[in-house]
C-alpha positions in Angstrom: 72.0 7.6 59.1 70.8 11.1 59.6 67.9 10.6 62.0 68.4 9.6 65.6 66.4 7.8 68.3 63.5 7.1 68.1 63.1 7.5 64.3 62.2 4.5 62.1 65.5 5.0 60.2 67.4 4.6 63.5 65.3 1.6 64.6 66.0 -0.2 61.3 69.7 0.5 61.4 69.9 -0.8 65.0 68.1 -4.0 64.1 70.3 -4.5 61.0 73.4 -4.2 63.2 72.0 -6.6 65.8 71.0 -9.1 63.2 74.4 -9.0 61.6 76.0 -9.6 65.0 73.8 -12.6 65.4 74.9 -14.2 62.1 71.9 -13.1 60.0 72.5 -12.3 56.3 70.7 -9.1 55.4 69.1 -9.6 52.0 67.3 -6.3 51.8 66.7 -3.1 53.7 63.9 -0.7 52.6 64.7 3.0 52.2 62.6 4.2 55.1 63.4 7.8 54.4 61.9 7.5 50.9 59.0 5.5 52.4 59.8 2.5 50.2 57.1 -0.2 50.1 57.6 -3.7 51.4 59.2 -5.1 54.4 61.8 -2.9 56.2 64.3 -5.8 56.5 64.5 -9.3 55.1 67.2 -11.5 56.6 68.1 -15.2 56.5 70.2 -17.5 58.7 70.6 -21.3 58.3 67.6 -21.5 56.0 65.3 -19.4 58.3 63.7 -16.2 56.9 63.1 -13.2 59.1 60.9 -10.3 57.9 61.0 -7.1 59.9 58.4 -4.4 60.0 59.7 -1.5 62.1 58.3 1.8 63.4 59.9 4.7 65.1 58.1 7.2 67.3 56.6 10.4 65.9 58.2 13.7 66.4 56.3 16.9 67.4 57.4 18.6 64.1 57.2 17.7 60.4 60.4 16.1 59.2 59.8 16.7 55.4 57.8 18.6 52.9 56.7 22.2 52.9 55.8 22.0 56.6 59.3 20.8 57.6 60.2 22.0 61.1 56.7 23.2 61.8 54.7 21.8 64.7 52.3 19.0 64.1 48.7 19.4 65.3 48.4 15.7 66.2 50.0 14.7 69.5 52.8 12.1 69.1 51.1 9.5 71.3 47.9 9.6 69.2 49.9 9.4 66.0 52.0 6.5 67.4 48.9 4.4 68.1 47.9 4.7 64.4 51.5 3.9 63.3 51.7 0.9 65.5 48.3 -0.3 64.4 49.5 -0.1 60.8 52.7 -2.0 61.5 50.7 -4.8 63.1 48.5 -5.0 60.1 51.6 -4.9 57.8 53.1 -7.7 59.8 50.0 -9.8 59.4 50.2 -9.3 55.7 53.9 -10.2 55.6 53.1 -13.4 57.5 50.5 -14.3 54.9 53.0 -13.4 52.1 55.8 -15.5 53.8 54.1 -18.2 55.8 57.3 -20.0 56.8 59.0 -16.8 57.9 59.3 -15.3 61.3 57.9 -11.8 61.4 59.4 -9.3 63.9 58.0 -5.8 64.8 60.6 -3.7 66.6 59.6 -0.2 67.7 60.5 2.0 70.7 58.5 1.5 73.8 57.5 4.5 75.9 56.0 4.0 79.3 52.9 6.1 78.6 52.1 3.9 75.6 51.5 1.0 77.9 48.6 2.6 79.7 
C-alpha cells in the first residue's frame, strides 16, 4: 500500500485487515488505485455476505495524471461531500444488486464534516 491515511486505498486495506481478524473470507478487493468498477470489498462469513463501498478523504493536490502534485482548486471538504454522496448512492445500488447482503460504507470522519 503506497497511500496513507486518509486515502481510499488505506481505508480499504484497513477494513480488509479488520475483516480477516473477524473471521471473514475476503472474496474480492477492487483495485482502488486503478479506479476499478464494482464493490471495493466482497467478503463472506458463515453464509453471510458483506459488500463494502469505501471512500477516503480528498487531498489538496492531484494524486495522478498530468496535474500530479499540483494544488486542486476545489476544497477537500466540498469534494468530500460529493464523494460521500456518491458512495451512499453506490451502496444503495449494491443493496439492490445483493438484497440479502449487508452493505457497509467505511470512510474517515473529520469533525468539520459533521457540521
